[in-house]
N, C-alpha and C positions, 0 to 999 in steps of 0.2 A: 552446449547447456549441460549444466551438471543434474544428476538425479534428484528427486525429492528427498531421498534419504541423505546424501550429500550435502544439500542446502540446509536442512534440519539440524544435522550435526554441527555446521559451520556455525548457523544462526544461534544456536543454544549458547554459543560463547560471547554473544554481543549482549554486553550489560550496561553500555554507556557509550558516549562518543568523544572523540577528541577533535572533532571538526563538524563543521555543517557543509554541506555541498549543494551549490546551486546547479541545476541541471537544465534549466529552462530560461529563456530570454524575457519570457512573459512575466510582467513585474509582480502579479498578485499569486503566482503559482509559489508553493511551499518549497523549503529547502529539505534535505536528506540528511539524516545521521548517517553516520558510518555504517551501521547496521542495515540501513532501508536503502542506501547506495550498494551495499553488498549483495542484498537480495535484488535489486534491479539489474545488476551486472550478472549475477549468477544464473537468475531464472529468465533474463532477456525480457524484463517485464517493466521498463520505462513507461511504456503504454498505461500500466495500471496507475503509475504516479501521475500521467497526464489525466486520466479519467477523474482523480481525486483532485487535481488542480483545476480541472475544468468547472468543477461545481462551488468553489470558493466565492463566487460571486452571488450564489443563492442566499438570499436574506434569511431564509429557513433554517441554515446551518449556524450553529453555535461557533463563534470564531476563537473560542478559547479551547475546547475540547470536544473531538470528533474521533469516533471509532469507524474504521472501514473494514470491510471483510471481501474476501474473493472466495466464493465457492465453486468448484471444477466440477464437472461432470466428464469423466475421462472418456467414456465411451461415446458421448455425443460430441466430445471436443468443444465444450461450449461452457459457459459460466456465468456467474451472477455476481457484479459487484453492488455492494449495500452499504450504506452511509448513515450513521447514526448520530444523535446528539446523545451522548452517554448511551441509554438503552432504548431511547424512542428512535424508531427507523423514519428516515427522512427520504432518503434517495434509494431507487433501485433502478440498476443498469443492467439489461441483457447483453452478454458478450457472447456474439452467435459464433465465434471461433477463437479459440486459445489453445496454446500448447504448453501453457503453465504447467510446470512438472509435479506441484503439490496438489493435494485435494483441496486445501484451503489455506489461506493466510489472513492474519488479523493485524492491521497497523492502526496506530494513534495518529491523529494530527492535533497538535497543541501548539497553539498559536503561532501557527505558520511552519511547524517543523514536522514532517513525516518520521515517525519513528516505530521501531518494533516495540511490543510491549515488554519485553526483558530489559528494554533501554530506559523504561520510565522510572 
C-alpha cells in the first residue's frame, strides 16, 4: 500500500475519467471512475466502495447526488464513514478497524458513479 502523501499526490492529478469500472457483481452497486478506482487500488479500500454500495437501497439517500466521507483515527486504527444528501447527514457507520493511510477522503456518488471531487 502506498503512503498517504503518495496517494494524495497521484489523486491530485485526477481531473476526469476516460472509463467507468464495474467492480462488483451486485447489480445496484455503483461503478468507479478512473480516479476512484485508482484510490481503491492504491489504498486497498474496495471495502469503502462496498460500504457506499451497500447503502444504495436506502430510500433516504438521494439517487442523483451523494457525498461520502471517511475520517480515520490512526491512533485507534478506526474510522467513520458518513453519507450525505448534499450537506444533510443521512448515514453514519463506524469502522472498528482500518489501515486506510489517509486521515480523510471525500467521494461523490452521482447517478450510480463514484468519483473524486476533482473529477466532478
